[in-house]
LUMLUMRO-312534 format. One line per field, with one value per residue: residue number from 0; z, y, x of N, C-alpha, C in turn. Coordinates in nm, 3 decimals, m for minus. Atoms other than C-alpha are relative to their C-alpha. Example, Ala and Ser with C-alpha at 12.3 -4.5 7.8 and 13.67 -1.06 7.14 Angstrom:
<nodes>
pos <- [0; 1] .
n.pz <- [0.000; m0.006] .
n.py <- [m0.119; m0.119] .
n.px <- [0.089; m0.082] .
ca.pz <- [0.780; 0.714] .
ca.py <- [m0.450; m0.106] .
ca.px <- [1.230; 1.367] .
c.pz <- [0.000; 0.073] .
c.py <- [0.120; 0.109] .
c.px <- [0.090; m0.077] .
</nodes>
This chain:
<nodes>
pos <- [0; 1; 2; 3; 4; 5; 6; 7; 8; 9; 10; 11; 12; 13; 14; 15; 16; 17; 18; 19; 20; 21; 22; 23; 24; 25; 26; 27; 28; 29; 30; 31; 32; 33; 34; 35; 36; 37; 38; 39; 40; 41; 42; 43; 44; 45; 46; 47; 48; 49; 50; 51; 52; 53; 54; 55; 56; 57; 58; 59; 60; 61; 62; 63; 64; 65; 66; 67; 68; 69; 70; 71; 72; 73; 74; 75; 76; 77; 78; 79; 80; 81; 82; 83; 84; 85; 86; 87; 88; 89; 90; 91; 92; 93; 94; 95; 96; 97; 98; 99; 100; 101; 102; 103; 104; 105; 106; 107; 108; 109; 110; 111; 112; 113; 114; 115; 116; 117; 118; 119; 120; 121; 122; 123; 124; 125; 126; 127; 128; 129; 130; 131; 132; 133; 134; 135; 136; 137; 138; 139] .
n.pz <- [m0.116; m0.110; m0.074; m0.142; m0.082; m0.142; m0.081; m0.131; m0.038; m0.002; 0.132; 0.048; 0.109; m0.053; 0.075; m0.080; m0.117; m0.079; m0.135; m0.066; m0.099; 0.031; 0.082; 0.018; m0.102; m0.044; 0.107; 0.096; 0.128; 0.118; 0.125; 0.093; 0.124; m0.026; m0.107; m0.131; m0.103; m0.132; m0.083; m0.132; m0.078; 0.050; 0.136; 0.088; 0.059; 0.137; 0.054; 0.145; 0.074; 0.094; 0.055; m0.041; 0.113; m0.033; 0.027; 0.099; m0.019; m0.088; 0.046; m0.082; 0.019; m0.093; 0.044; m0.051; 0.044; 0.015; m0.064; 0.090; 0.004; m0.102; m0.129; 0.005; m0.013; m0.139; m0.085; 0.032; m0.047; m0.146; m0.048; m0.091; 0.025; 0.097; m0.008; 0.126; 0.125; m0.018; m0.054; m0.106; m0.075; 0.003; m0.038; 0.120; m0.014; 0.122; m0.050; m0.144; m0.034; m0.040; m0.028; m0.006; 0.109; 0.052; 0.142; 0.055; 0.134; 0.115; 0.044; m0.081; m0.003; 0.032; m0.102; m0.096; 0.021; m0.118; 0.027; m0.061; m0.011; 0.043; m0.105; 0.005; 0.123; m0.020; m0.100; 0.056; 0.126; 0.111; 0.074; 0.099; 0.094; m0.072; m0.054; m0.143; m0.080; m0.095; m0.091; m0.064; m0.097; m0.024; m0.142; m0.043] .
n.py <- [m0.049; 0.095; 0.011; 0.007; 0.025; m0.029; 0.109; m0.004; 0.127; m0.009; 0.013; 0.133; m0.001; 0.051; m0.017; m0.072; 0.076; m0.063; m0.032; 0.122; m0.024; m0.117; 0.021; m0.121; m0.102; m0.013; m0.052; 0.091; m0.015; 0.043; m0.027; m0.080; m0.012; 0.005; m0.092; 0.050; m0.102; 0.052; m0.109; m0.010; m0.112; m0.125; m0.028; 0.117; 0.037; 0.049; 0.054; 0.010; m0.010; m0.112; m0.036; m0.128; m0.090; m0.129; m0.121; m0.071; m0.145; m0.042; 0.027; 0.111; 0.123; 0.028; 0.126; 0.021; 0.112; m0.040; 0.093; 0.047; m0.084; 0.042; m0.051; m0.146; m0.033; 0.024; m0.102; m0.127; 0.002; m0.006; m0.138; m0.031; m0.128; 0.014; m0.097; m0.069; 0.078; 0.119; 0.106; 0.087; 0.056; 0.146; 0.071; 0.075; 0.110; 0.058; 0.093; m0.016; m0.143; m0.050; m0.142; m0.079; m0.097; m0.029; 0.026; m0.108; 0.033; m0.057; m0.109; m0.004; 0.131; 0.101; 0.095; m0.051; 0.041; 0.005; m0.028; 0.096; m0.079; 0.059; 0.087; 0.126; 0.069; 0.052; 0.107; 0.116; 0.038; m0.018; m0.124; m0.034; 0.107; 0.127; 0.028; 0.023; 0.023; m0.110; m0.002; m0.129; 0.001; m0.137; m0.034; m0.092] .
n.px <- [0.069; m0.003; 0.125; m0.033; 0.118; m0.016; m0.051; 0.063; 0.061; 0.146; 0.058; 0.038; 0.097; 0.125; 0.123; 0.098; 0.042; 0.105; m0.044; m0.043; m0.105; m0.082; m0.118; m0.083; 0.018; 0.138; 0.086; 0.061; m0.070; 0.072; m0.069; 0.078; m0.077; m0.143; m0.030; 0.040; 0.014; 0.030; 0.050; m0.061; 0.052; m0.058; 0.041; 0.008; m0.129; 0.005; m0.124; 0.012; m0.124; 0.002; m0.131; m0.057; m0.016; m0.062; 0.077; m0.083; 0.005; m0.108; m0.136; m0.049; 0.078; 0.109; 0.059; 0.135; 0.083; 0.140; 0.092; 0.105; 0.120; 0.097; m0.046; 0.012; 0.142; 0.039; m0.062; 0.065; 0.139; 0.008; m0.004; m0.111; m0.063; m0.108; m0.109; m0.020; 0.001; 0.082; m0.085; 0.050; m0.112; m0.008; m0.120; m0.036; m0.095; m0.057; m0.099; m0.022; 0.005; 0.132; m0.012; 0.122; m0.001; 0.134; 0.028; 0.083; 0.052; m0.071; 0.087; 0.122; 0.064; m0.100; m0.043; m0.096; m0.137; m0.086; m0.141; m0.092; m0.122; m0.126; m0.053; 0.076; m0.039; m0.136; 0.006; 0.070; m0.063; 0.094; m0.020; 0.101; 0.030; 0.020; 0.133; m0.016; 0.120; 0.009; 0.113; 0.027; 0.111; 0.046; m0.016; 0.107] .
ca.pz <- [5.347; 5.685; 5.898; 6.270; 6.509; 6.871; 7.119; 7.407; 7.596; 7.598; 7.221; 7.098; 6.766; 6.838; 6.684; 6.801; 7.153; 7.339; 7.690; 7.891; 8.111; 8.137; 7.880; 7.858; 8.187; 8.254; 7.919; 7.659; 7.329; 6.992; 6.633; 6.394; 6.043; 6.171; 6.451; 6.813; 7.089; 7.458; 7.688; 8.008; 8.286; 8.142; 7.788; 7.494; 7.372; 7.000; 6.839; 6.467; 6.206; 5.992; 5.778; 5.913; 5.680; 5.670; 5.696; 5.386; 5.513; 5.742; 5.664; 5.958; 5.971; 6.145; 6.125; 6.169; 6.155; 6.045; 6.265; 6.086; 5.980; 6.219; 6.519; 6.410; 6.374; 6.721; 6.881; 6.704; 6.817; 7.190; 7.358; 7.525; 7.565; 7.270; 7.287; 7.007; 6.651; 6.780; 6.959; 7.192; 7.469; 7.443; 7.581; 7.283; 7.255; 6.979; 7.059; 7.405; 7.394; 7.566; 7.579; 7.652; 7.358; 7.156; 6.828; 6.596; 6.279; 5.943; 5.847; 5.984; 5.891; 5.832; 6.020; 6.335; 6.314; 6.576; 6.571; 6.635; 6.769; 6.662; 6.999; 6.971; 6.609; 6.707; 7.014; 6.810; 6.498; 6.265; 6.002; 5.736; 5.518; 5.782; 5.885; 6.265; 6.524; 6.740; 7.045; 7.170; 7.472; 7.497; 7.828; 7.835] .
ca.py <- [m14.172; m14.341; m14.459; m14.386; m14.531; m14.434; m14.641; m14.561; m14.860; m14.728; m14.756; m15.064; m15.120; m15.172; m15.204; m15.008; m15.120; m15.058; m14.917; m15.176; m15.214; m14.902; m14.879; m14.627; m14.442; m14.506; m14.386; m14.554; m14.618; m14.634; m14.625; m14.357; m14.400; m14.495; m14.240; m14.347; m14.131; m14.186; m13.971; m13.857; m13.618; m13.356; m13.387; m13.624; m13.811; m13.870; m14.089; m14.082; m14.111; m13.813; m13.685; m13.412; m13.112; m12.776; m12.446; m12.268; m11.917; m11.911; m11.886; m12.116; m12.473; m12.508; m12.865; m12.960; m13.258; m13.217; m13.374; m13.590; m13.410; m13.620; m13.521; m13.156; m13.152; m13.306; m13.060; m12.764; m12.874; m12.879; m12.550; m12.405; m12.079; m12.039; m11.871; m11.651; m11.784; m12.043; m12.237; m12.527; m12.634; m12.996; m13.242; m13.393; m13.723; m13.843; m14.155; m14.107; m13.727; m13.551; m13.176; m12.917; m12.694; m12.572; m12.683; m12.433; m12.445; m12.394; m12.173; m12.093; m12.438; m12.621; m12.912; m12.840; m12.858; m12.941; m12.790; m13.046; m12.856; m12.921; m13.071; m13.334; m13.415; m13.458; m13.670; m13.900; m13.909; m13.780; m13.507; m13.341; m13.603; m13.879; m14.042; m14.039; m14.162; m13.871; m13.851; m13.538; m13.485; m13.172; m12.993; m12.768] .
ca.px <- [m10.261; m10.212; m10.502; m10.459; m10.715; m10.767; m10.574; m10.809; m10.940; m11.297; m11.341; m11.527; m11.698; m12.064; m12.405; m12.707; m12.795; m13.118; m13.094; m12.908; m12.605; m12.390; m12.113; m11.825; m11.856; m12.223; m12.356; m12.573; m12.393; m12.560; m12.447; m12.571; m12.427; m12.082; m12.098; m12.097; m12.234; m12.269; m12.479; m12.305; m12.395; m12.159; m12.289; m12.279; m11.970; m11.919; m11.652; m11.583; m11.311; m11.218; m10.935; m10.707; m10.719; m10.543; m10.726; m10.594; m10.676; m10.375; m10.004; m9.925; m10.056; m10.393; m10.523; m10.888; m11.123; m11.483; m11.752; m12.009; m12.327; m12.541; m12.329; m12.321; m12.700; m12.746; m12.504; m12.667; m13.016; m12.930; m13.021; m12.710; m12.528; m12.294; m11.956; m11.823; m11.870; m12.123; m11.848; m11.932; m11.692; m11.575; m11.324; m11.139; m10.950; m10.718; m10.520; m10.367; m10.402; m10.691; m10.752; m11.019; m11.114; m11.411; m11.567; m11.729; m11.939; m11.769; m12.065; m12.412; m12.548; m12.219; m12.068; m11.872; m11.493; m11.232; m10.884; m10.609; m10.311; m9.954; m9.853; m10.130; m10.041; m9.674; m9.754; m9.981; m9.761; m10.033; m10.036; m10.251; m10.424; m10.420; m10.747; m10.781; m11.032; m11.146; m11.367; m11.538; m11.761; m11.972; m11.916; m12.223] .
c.pz <- [0.107; 0.074; 0.147; 0.079; 0.146; 0.073; 0.138; 0.027; m0.008; m0.137; m0.032; m0.116; 0.055; m0.101; 0.092; 0.115; 0.068; 0.138; 0.071; 0.100; m0.040; m0.080; m0.009; 0.100; 0.041; m0.107; m0.085; m0.133; m0.112; m0.123; m0.093; m0.122; 0.026; 0.113; 0.130; 0.091; 0.129; 0.087; 0.139; 0.072; m0.057; m0.139; m0.078; m0.059; m0.138; m0.036; m0.149; m0.061; m0.101; m0.046; 0.055; m0.124; 0.048; m0.037; m0.086; 0.022; 0.082; m0.062; 0.081; m0.015; 0.114; m0.055; 0.069; m0.042; m0.001; 0.067; m0.103; 0.008; 0.110; 0.137; 0.004; 0.018; 0.144; 0.093; m0.020; 0.060; 0.152; 0.044; 0.099; m0.031; m0.093; 0.026; m0.136; m0.118; 0.013; 0.059; 0.115; 0.069; 0.001; 0.065; m0.118; 0.032; m0.138; 0.049; 0.151; 0.045; 0.030; 0.038; m0.002; m0.106; m0.037; m0.145; m0.049; m0.140; m0.109; m0.055; 0.085; 0.011; m0.025; 0.116; 0.096; m0.036; 0.132; m0.043; 0.074; 0.003; m0.031; 0.104; 0.001; m0.124; 0.015; 0.097; m0.057; m0.134; m0.120; m0.065; m0.098; m0.097; 0.067; 0.047; 0.146; 0.065; 0.111; 0.089; 0.051; 0.096; 0.025; 0.150; 0.049; m0.013] .
c.py <- [m0.109; 0.002; m0.021; m0.015; 0.031; m0.122; 0.000; m0.128; 0.004; m0.021; m0.147; 0.019; m0.056; 0.019; 0.073; m0.089; 0.071; 0.032; m0.130; 0.031; 0.119; m0.039; 0.134; 0.108; 0.020; 0.047; m0.111; 0.025; m0.048; 0.037; 0.076; 0.021; 0.005; 0.090; m0.063; 0.120; m0.064; 0.116; m0.008; 0.116; 0.132; 0.036; m0.129; m0.024; m0.058; m0.054; m0.024; 0.000; 0.113; 0.028; 0.135; 0.087; 0.135; 0.113; 0.089; 0.150; 0.052; m0.033; m0.115; m0.119; m0.016; m0.124; m0.021; m0.137; 0.051; m0.106; m0.047; 0.089; m0.036; 0.054; 0.152; 0.042; m0.018; 0.109; 0.134; 0.008; 0.009; 0.146; 0.018; 0.139; m0.023; 0.108; 0.069; m0.096; m0.128; m0.117; m0.075; m0.061; m0.152; m0.047; m0.091; m0.108; m0.046; m0.090; 0.012; 0.144; 0.043; 0.147; 0.067; 0.110; 0.034; m0.045; 0.116; m0.036; 0.067; 0.120; m0.008; m0.137; m0.115; m0.093; 0.069; m0.054; 0.010; 0.028; m0.104; 0.068; m0.080; m0.097; m0.136; m0.079; m0.063; m0.118; m0.128; m0.045; 0.009; 0.136; 0.019; m0.117; m0.135; m0.012; m0.042; m0.030; 0.103; m0.022; 0.141; m0.020; 0.143; 0.025; 0.094; m0.066] .
c.px <- [0.001; m0.132; 0.035; m0.128; 0.032; 0.052; m0.065; m0.075; m0.152; m0.063; m0.027; m0.095; m0.129; m0.112; m0.097; m0.047; m0.115; 0.055; 0.033; 0.107; 0.084; 0.124; 0.072; m0.035; m0.144; m0.095; m0.058; 0.069; m0.089; 0.081; m0.094; 0.088; 0.150; 0.044; m0.044; m0.021; m0.045; m0.044; 0.061; m0.066; 0.049; m0.049; m0.009; 0.139; m0.022; 0.138; m0.019; 0.140; m0.014; 0.143; 0.044; 0.020; 0.053; m0.094; 0.088; 0.006; 0.118; 0.136; 0.060; m0.094; m0.100; m0.069; m0.134; m0.051; m0.142; m0.087; m0.102; m0.124; m0.099; 0.039; m0.015; m0.145; m0.048; 0.053; m0.069; m0.140; m0.014; 0.006; 0.115; 0.050; 0.118; 0.105; 0.010; 0.005; m0.083; 0.076; m0.068; 0.122; m0.007; 0.129; 0.031; 0.102; 0.044; 0.113; 0.011; m0.006; m0.143; 0.015; m0.137; 0.010; m0.144; m0.008; m0.084; m0.044; 0.083; m0.076; m0.126; m0.068; 0.099; 0.030; 0.095; 0.138; 0.076; 0.143; 0.085; 0.137; 0.125; 0.056; m0.070; 0.041; 0.138; m0.002; m0.060; 0.058; m0.093; 0.023; m0.115; m0.018; m0.020; m0.144; 0.019; m0.134; 0.004; m0.122; m0.018; m0.116; m0.039; 0.004; m0.110; m0.133] .
</nodes>
């Protein structure tokens, strides 16, 4: 299994920081069990590592990453209009690729999942089973 980390300049390992100078686009960054999030005007940004996995229900290859439970709980707790299947609009980042999409819960109380399309996987040289660093920013 290969380990692919984000190559974006905004990523920095950090420890929990109290409110202080703006970091990462004016947001406050903290660490929650290995999860980073940064509050922005548009929403909240989360960065995490996760393994790419295949959704077995489809004949074609659909690859996903599962958001950490803490991030999923935070996203679920924010009042917002939900699209079909409880989807939440996000801006996703993996390596140098950035795209607008939606995340949705695996089940009613399950963690949110993000689909990583084939074009992104090819551009970043990643595949099923690889561990990747992903960023998402809620847009609602």
